[in-house]
C-alpha positions in Angstrom: 36.5 2.7 85.1 39.1 1.2 82.6 39.2 1.9 79.0 40.2 0.7 76.0 41.6 3.1 73.3 41.8 2.1 69.9 45.2 1.5 68.5 44.5 2.2 65.0 42.4 5.9 66.0 44.4 7.2 68.7 41.0 9.9 69.2 38.6 6.6 69.9 37.9 5.1 72.8 35.6 3.1 74.5 34.9 1.9 78.0 36.2 -1.3 79.2 32.4 -1.9 80.1 29.3 -1.4 78.0 25.5 -1.2 78.4 22.9 -2.3 76.2 19.8 -0.9 75.3 18.0 -3.0 73.6 15.4 -4.1 76.0 15.5 -0.8 77.1 11.4 -0.4 76.1 10.3 -3.7 78.6 12.0 -1.7 81.4 9.0 0.7 80.8 10.8 4.0 82.2 9.5 7.2 81.6 11.6 9.8 79.9 12.7 11.4 83.5 13.4 7.7 85.1 15.2 6.8 81.6 17.6 10.3 82.2 18.1 8.7 86.5 19.4 5.1 85.1 21.4 7.0 82.2 23.1 9.4 85.0 23.6 6.3 87.7 25.7 4.5 84.9 27.5 7.2 84.1 28.6 7.8 87.5 29.8 3.7 87.5 31.8 4.9 84.9 30.3 2.9 81.9 29.6 6.5 79.0 29.4 3.4 76.1 25.9 2.7 75.0 25.1 0.2 72.6 21.9 0.2 70.0 20.3 -0.4 67.0 17.3 0.6 64.7 15.5 -2.6 65.0 16.1 -2.5 69.1 12.5 -2.4 70.7 11.1 -2.8 66.9 12.6 0.7 66.1 12.0 2.4 69.3 14.9 2.4 71.2 16.7 4.9 69.6 12.6 7.2 70.0 13.5 6.6 73.6 17.0 7.0 74.4 16.4 10.3 72.6 13.4 11.1 74.6 15.2 11.0 77.4 18.8 13.3 76.3 16.2 15.9 75.4 15.4 16.3 78.9 19.0 16.3 79.5 21.5 17.4 77.0 24.5 17.8 78.8 24.3 14.3 79.0 25.0 13.4 75.3 29.3 14.7 75.9 29.8 12.2 78.5 29.1 9.2 76.7 30.0 7.3 73.6 27.0 6.3 71.2 26.8 2.7 69.3 24.3 1.7 66.9 23.4 -0.7 64.4 21.7 -1.1 61.1 22.0 -3.7 57.6 19.1 -5.2 59.0 14.9 -4.6 58.0 12.4 -6.1 60.3 8.6 -6.8 60.0 6.4 -4.7 61.3 3.5 -2.7 61.9 5.4 0.7 60.8 6.8 -0.9 57.6 5.8 -2.8 54.0 9.0 -5.5 54.4 7.3 -8.4 53.0 10.1 -10.5 55.1 13.2 -9.7 57.5 16.4 -9.1 55.5 19.3 -7.4 55.0 20.2 -4.4 53.5 23.5 -2.2 52.8 22.9 -0.5 50.4 23.8 2.6 50.0 20.5 3.8 50.5 19.7 2.2 53.3 22.9 2.7 55.1 22.7 6.5 55.2 19.1 7.1 55.4 19.6 4.3 58.4 22.0 6.5 59.9 20.3 9.8 59.5 16.8 8.1 61.0 19.5 7.2 64.5 20.3 10.7 64.0 17.3 12.1 64.4 15.4 9.5 66.6 18.4 10.0 69.0 18.0 13.9 68.2 21.8 14.2 68.1 24.5 15.2 65.3 26.9 12.1 65.4 27.2 8.9 66.1 30.2 8.0 67.8 30.1 4.2 66.1 27.9 2.7 64.1 28.1 -1.1 63.2 27.0 -2.9 59.8 24.4 -5.5 62.0 25.5 -8.5 59.9 27.0 -10.5 57.2 25.1 -9.5 53.6 25.3 -11.8 51.0 24.5 -9.1 48.7 27.0 -6.6 50.1 28.4 -4.9 48.0 32.0 -3.7 49.5 33.1 -0.7 47.2 29.7 0.5 47.3 28.4 0.2 51.3 32.0 1.4 52.3 31.4 4.6 49.6 28.1 5.3 51.6 30.3 4.9 54.9 33.4 7.4 54.1 30.6 9.7 52.8 28.4 9.8 56.5 32.3 10.6 58.9 33.1 12.9 55.9 29.8 14.4 56.3 30.5 14.2 60.2 27.5 12.1 60.7 29.7 9.4 62.1 32.7 9.6 64.1 34.1 5.9 63.6 32.6 2.5 62.1 32.7 -0.7 62.4 30.9 -4.5 61.7 29.1 -6.9 64.1 28.6 -10.6 63.6 31.5 -10.5 61.2 34.2 -13.2 60.4 37.1 -12.2 59.7 37.6 -12.6 55.9 34.2 -10.7 55.6 35.9 -8.1 57.5 38.9 -8.3 55.8 36.3 -7.1 52.6 34.9 -4.2 53.6 38.1 -3.1 54.6 39.7 -3.4 51.8 37.4 -1.1 50.1 36.9 1.1 52.6 39.1 4.6 53.2 38.4 4.5 57.4 39.8 1.5 59.4 36.6 -0.4 61.0 37.4 0.2 64.5 35.0 -2.8 66.0 33.6 -6.5 65.8 30.9 -7.2 67.9 30.1 -10.6 68.3 29.2 -13.4 70.4 30.8 -13.8 73.0 30.7 -16.0 76.5 30.8 -19.2 78.3 28.8 -21.0 76.5 29.9 -19.3 73.4 33.6 -19.5 73.7 34.2 -20.4 69.8 35.4 -17.3 68.4 38.4 -18.0 71.2 39.3 -20.4 68.6 37.4 -20.2 65.0 40.1 -17.3 63.9 37.4 -14.2 65.3 39.3 -13.1 68.0 42.7 -13.8 66.6 42.0 -11.3 64.1 40.8 -8.4 66.6 44.5 -9.2 67.9 45.8 -9.0 64.6 44.4 -5.9 63.2 44.1 -3.8 66.7 40.4 -4.0 66.1 37.8 -3.8 69.8 36.3 -7.0 70.1 32.4 -5.8 71.7 31.1 -8.9 73.2 27.4 -9.1 73.3 25.5 -11.6 75.4 28.4 -12.6 77.8 26.0 -14.2 79.9 24.4 -16.0 77.1 21.2 -14.3 77.7 21.1 -15.4 81.6 21.3 -19.5 80.3 24.5 -19.1 82.4 22.7 -19.2 85.1 19.2 -20.4 84.6 20.1 -22.9 81.3 19.1 -26.4 82.4 21.3 -27.8 79.1 24.3 -30.2 80.5 26.5 -28.1 79.0 25.2 -25.1 81.2 25.2 -27.4 84.9 28.7 -27.9 84.1 29.3 -24.2 84.1 27.1 -23.8 87.0 28.9 -26.0 89.3 32.4 -24.8 88.6 31.2 -21.6 88.6 29.2 -22.1 91.9 33.1 -23.8 93.4 35.7 -20.8 92.1 33.1 -18.5 93.6 34.0 -19.8 97.2 37.3 -20.5 96.2 38.2 -17.1 94.8 35.5 -15.0 97.1 33.7 -13.6 93.7 30.1 -13.2 92.4 29.5 -15.9 89.8 28.1 -13.2 87.8 31.4 -11.7 88.3 33.7 -15.1 87.3 31.9 -15.2 84.2 33.0 -11.5 83.0 36.5 -11.8 84.7 36.7 -14.7 82.3 36.0 -13.0 79.1 38.1 -9.9 80.6 41.1 -11.9 80.6 41.7 -12.2 77.3 43.9 -10.6 75.5 41.4 -9.0 73.0 40.1 -7.3 75.2 37.1 -8.0 75.2 34.7 -5.2 76.1 30.9 -6.7 77.5 27.5 -5.7 76.5 25.5 -6.3 79.6 21.5 -5.9 79.2 20.7 -5.2 82.7 19.3 -2.0 83.8 19.4 -3.2 87.2 23.0 -0.3 88.6 23.2 -3.2 91.8 23.9 -5.5 88.9 26.2 -3.3 86.9 27.8 -2.0 90.0 28.9 -5.6 90.7 29.8 -6.0 86.7 31.8 -3.1 86.5 33.9 -4.6 90.0 35.1 -7.5 88.1 37.4 -4.5 86.5 39.6 -5.4 89.5 39.6 -9.1 89.5 41.7 -11.7 88.1 41.1 -15.2 87.6 44.4 -17.6 88.2 45.0 -19.2 84.4 44.3 -23.0 86.3 40.4 -21.1 87.4 40.2 -19.7 83.9 40.9 -23.1 82.1 38.8 -24.8 84.5 36.1 -23.0 83.3 37.0 -23.7 79.7 36.8 -27.4 80.2 33.5 -26.4 82.4 32.3 -25.1 79.1 33.4 -27.9 76.7 33.0 -31.1 78.1 37.2 -31.8 77.7 40.3 -31.2 79.4 42.7 -28.9 76.7 44.3 -31.4 74.3 
């Protein structure tokens, strides 16, 4: 499996494809079945696991931790990513509405809660989940730097941040922001044109791509754009002898920003097919055929 090494922090790296666990509770696995899934994913070379405190109605990290407890040696083979900064209404809290909270108290408590739920001593990567209009960059930066100094977090980054928002937080932070996790797919190519991926390349930030298949809409949606892409994928699948899923991934992997797609499937066959895309390259003209299908127009 290919890996992405941080150009900013030489000690940090992640697998070229990450495993997203936001639907872990939906799979209804026992802890032992989760262990077996993790083992098989690791065998494929996928070592980066993406979670967040709010996933599965705040249960994802606990379920993941229950599996690690059965086989703690797996921890040493992984990079564990989690996110915080969103508060969701639910049975286990008294929030009046969904909202953001990047206060020092909440971010610190959320990180410590993630460690406790997963039964680990340190997060490899902690991301601020969404830009918060009330973010005090100095206060948040101090909290993140402290988590690193205390050994509770190895590295930090952001998620869904625009370049100017990332720059603001970085301007107050001693540690480098190594990652920005953003939505990128054939049906959401905006980050390739609005400066997000340009910024990642310039500052050598690793971009993780969530929803690389547009939540499945890439293959099932009936919108005009989706139908165009589906037709193009079908044509290119025959020409290049690649599966449509592999083409969609290879299209992302071709981008020079070195995107790390986050895959949310618990089916090993699909993951294996996706990993195979790492060895496949789309010709430049085929890449632009897919872009034309996605945008509904030729380049200017």
